[in-house]
C-alpha positions, 0 to 999 in steps of 0.5 A, a space after each residue: 201818168 200815161 201818154 194817152 193822158 196828154 194826148 187827150 189833155 192836148 185834144 180837149 185844149 186845142 178844140 176847147 170842147 169834149 164833144 168835139 175833143 172825143 170826136 177827134 181822139 176816136 172815143 166817146 165823151 164819157 170817157 174822156 172826161 174821165 181821163 182828163 178828171 184822172 189827170 187832174 187829180 194826179 197832178 193835184 190841179 185844175 186843167 180846165 175851167 168848165 161851165 155849161 156854156 164854155 171850157 176854158 184853159 185854167 192858168 196851170 192848164 196854159 202852162 201844162 199844155 206847151 210841156 205836154 206838147 213838148 213831150 209828145 214831140 220828143 216821143 214822136 222824134 224818139 220813135 221816129 229815130 227808132 224806126 229810121 235806125 232799124 231801116 239802116 238810115 241812121 248811125 255810124 258804118 264802118 266800112 274797110 275796103 283795100 286800095 284797088 276798091 276806089 279804080 272799080 267803078 261799082 264800089 264808088 258808085 254804090 258807096 255814092 248811092 248809099 249816102 244819097 239814101 242814107 245821108 244822116 249815116 256816117 260813112 268811117 272808111 279805112 283802107 286795109 289789106 285784104 288781110 286787114 279788112 278781114 281781121 278787121 271785120 272779125 274782130 269787130 272794129 269793122 262791121 263790113 268790108 270789100 277785099 279781094 278773095 282769101 283763102 282761108 276766110 275766117 270762119 266768123 266771116 261770111 262773103 259774097 262776090 260782088 264782082 269779078 274782073 280779068 287780070 292784066 299784065 302791066 308792062 314797060 310801053 317799049 316790052 315786046 308785047 306791049 304792041 297795039 297789035 297784042 289785045 291779050 298775053 300768056 303768062 307763060 310769055 312772061 316767064 323770063 321776065 323780073 317781076 315787081 309784086 306785093 310781099 306774101 306777108 302784105 295779105 292779099 290774094 293777089 300773090 297766091 293767084 300769082 303763084 297758082 297761074 304762073 304754075 299752070 303755066 309752067 313757071 315761078 315767077 321771079 320776083 325782084 322788087 315788092 311794094 304794099 301799094 299797087 301805084 307803087 307797082 306801076 310806077 317800078 314797071 314804068 322805070 323798066 324793073 320788071 313787069 306786075 300783074 293787076 286786077 283791070 280795073 288799074 288799067 283805067 289809070 293813064 300812067 306814061 311808060 306803061 301798057 296793060 294787055 289783058 292775061 287770056 290764061 284761064 282763071 285769069 280773074 279776080 273778084 271782089 267780096 264783101 265780108 261781114 261776120 256770120 252774127 252780124 245783125 245791123 240793119 245798117 249792115 244789112 242796109 249797106 249790103 242790100 243797096 252795094 249787092 244791088 248796085 253791083 247786079 245792075 253794073 253786071 247787067 249793064 256789061 252785059 248788055 253792052 257785050 251783046 
């Protein structure tokens, strides 16, 4: 039995007229009659009672009709699911992100846009370190990740820079460089200060970046306390234990006892990367990547317009 047999049967059952059903189907009447006859022979039952004046459903036909409709409806639903899955509108997407990602305006807007565009996709969001995100994507535990730059990036992954933002020095509110007249600071001015920072083993690219910037400024930072959470580092700065360097997105947090000042050193900026496996072919990942890239471009254009 072929699906077209069901379509032909339903058309005749709804029209109760072979000529009108053939016209609706876009075929001639003789082939339609032949196909209905072949269907009846396969079933071993008459589906229609035919006379010269009328066509009516038989008792078997009346029972067969709702079942045939259900089969076609399920087929149409299956086709719709397949097409929507191909467009990246259905399924589950496992996304990793670093702790600083929610503090940027771009990423929350992009995730919101994706949820609005694909409300039937289940987003499984997981917070990890940058290195943890990269490893999880490489191993297939995550499909896509947003992280700070890593060197080296695992060769199985490809990265796209979504945006870059300045680095800021986070200072105690009573620090000499925290005055309102200070729009920015050079890292060299903090050369004698104790630092609180992420542990190197935590896997954030910011550690190596801080060392590189400090080396260019002529000193090696004296790290007196380590913490794996940026908010903990900010709290430690507020106690006067030391200073730290973080992405500018954290300056949106209004925390008593600290002041953020933009670093003026060349290269004092940090990016956010979108990473996925080189062999990743999921339409869902492609759709997510397209939406977040679009959001990042629009946010960048808005920033440039605002500056202009």
